[in-house]
N, C-alpha and C positions, 0 to 999 in steps of 0.2 A: 504494500500499500504506500501511497505517496502522500507526504514526504516521507522518505526513508530516514528513520531515526536510529539505525543501527551503527555502530562504528564501521568506519571504512575497513574493507577487506583488501589487503595488500597483495598484489601478484608479486611473488618473489622468484619466479623462475622466467627467464627469457626464452621464449619458444618461437620468436619472429626471426632472429639473426644467427648467423654463425658466430663462433667465438671471437674471430678476428674482427668482425663488424661490431659485435658487442663491445669489445675492448676499445676500439676506435671511438665509439659513441660515448662511452663511459668517461673519455676524457673530459667531456663538457657536461655530464650529467650532474644534477643536483637533486638529491632526494634519497629514499630508502634503498638500501643495498639490493641488488637483483643478482641471482646466481648466473654465472657464465653458462652458456649452452655447452654441450658435449661435442658438437660438431665443429671441428676447428675451422673448415672451410678453406677457400683459396686466399692467396694473399690479396690485399688491397692494391689496386693499381693506381698509379699517379700519371697525369698528363700535365706537363707544365709547358707554357707559352707566354711570350712576353706581352701580348696584346689580346684583346678580346677576339679580334679576327683570327689570330694564330691559334688561340685556345678552342674557338669554335671549329677550325679546320681539324684539329686533334680528335676532338670530340666526334665530329662527322666521320672521321677515319676509323676511329674506334668502334663506332656503331655499325659501320659497314663490315668491318672485320667480324664483329660478333654475329651479325646476321647471315653473312656469306660463309665465313670459315667454321664458326662455332655452331651455326645452325640455331641461334637464339631468336625466337619469334620477336618481331619488332615490338608487339604489344607488351612484351615483358620487359622492356627497356624504358625507364624514365630518366629524363634530364632535368634535375632540379637546380633552378638558378638561385643563387645565394647573393649574388651581386646586383648593383643598381646601376643605371635604369634598366629594368626587366626587358623592355622593348628593344634595347640595343642588342642584348644578348640573343633575344629570340631571332632579330633580323640577322645578324652574323651567322647564326646556326643554319638559318634557312638558305642563306647564299652559299654555305660551305657544304651543304648536303649532297650525297651521292644522288643520282637521278634514279637509282633503283631502291632507295629507302624513302618511305612515306613518313611524314612527320605531321603531328597535330599539336596545336597550341591550347593549352588549358582545358582541353577535354578529350577524354580517351576515346579512341576509336580502333575497332578490330584491325590489326595489320599495320599499325601506325605506332611510331616512337612518340610518346608524350613528353613535350616539353612544357614545364609549369615551374612555379616558385615554390621554395621550401614551405612558405607560410601557407600557400593554398593547399599543398599536400599533406599538411599535418593530419595524423591520423590514418592515413592510408599507407600503403606498402606496395613493393614491387620486387620481383626476383633479382632484377639488375637496376642499379640506380647510379647515375653519374651526378655528383654534387659539384656544381660549378661555382666556385668561390674566384671570382676574377680579379681580386685586388689584393694588395699586400696587408690591408688593415685587418686585424683580426675579426672574425665573425662574432655576432653575439652568441655566447656559450648555448642558450636555449635553441636558437637557430640551428647552430652547427650540430647539436646533439639530434634535433628532429630530423634534418637532412640525412645524417649518416644513418640513423636508425630506421630510415625507411627501407633500406636494402635488406633483402632476405638472404641472398646467397652470394651476390658479387656487388662489391662497391668499388666505384672509380671516383677518384677525387681529381678535378680539373681546375687549373688556374696557375697563378704565378708561383705558388709554392703550396705544398700539402698543408691543409688546415689543421 
């Protein structure tokens, strides 16, 4: 019955991510401890470029490799923009994309790579997440945590340096 008057029930086991993604996300986490998952997972990948355009090209190349060589369904890949302004990132990525890859902005579509912001994607998840932090300024810890922790199996961090 609402309103709920019981004490909060804390979830203490991470069932979403691999251990590597969990460890990366928990560098930015503030709150109750959560057990690390038992599945180690693959290493986190880093894509580093000097400009938004060069970062976008690296992301597009990585997505093309994932869909072509590793046979990842495009709908299982999400690019989450942590940098501002978001439209500059969206435009750079669309200009850099491979003609064989379909992209969608801020709305999931079957067979398309979703490009969205970390803020809008809060509460959601995807097997493959590319967090795009395009500047040298450190991200807000909560946003970094949210972006990183959306990845279930593979996390790729793109920007000037790893977040």
